[in-house]
Residue, then its C-alpha position, 0 to 999 in steps of 0.5 A: m501500500l503507498g508503496v509500503r509493506f505490511e506484514l501483517p498476521a493472518a486475522y488482517d485483511i488490508v481494504d484501503a489506504l488512509g494516508t502516508g505522513a512525514y511518521g508512518t503510513v495508516v491503512a484500513a483493515k479487517e480484522a476477523d475474529v468471534d465471540a463468545q458463541g463462535n460467531p466470526i465478527e469482523n471489526f475495523v481497524a487502521i494500522k498505522k505502520i511506523e519506517r526508520a522509528f528508532e534511525h535518530k533519536v528524536f523519531a524514536q520520541r516521537t513515537l514513543r510519545e504518540l504511543k503514551i498519547m493515545r495509551l492513555l486518552e478515552h474518547e469517542n473520537i480519538l483512536s484507542i491502541k488494540s495492540v503493539l506489533 
């Protein structure tokens, strides 16, 4: 997507590219999951690939800051972190 290779677990299927910026590329994906009764569920998630996160100290600090802020914020209009790969 957008010239960036995404290597994701089999549970994720990339749907569309959402955008690219100075720190990474974001795609929309469907996550295949099952509920408590074993019925299949499709959740839509945004996946951000941050390239060269540790190339410079400043890049690493900004990446860590973004992760910390997103981990702490809980609002309906702000995405939360589900996992970090």
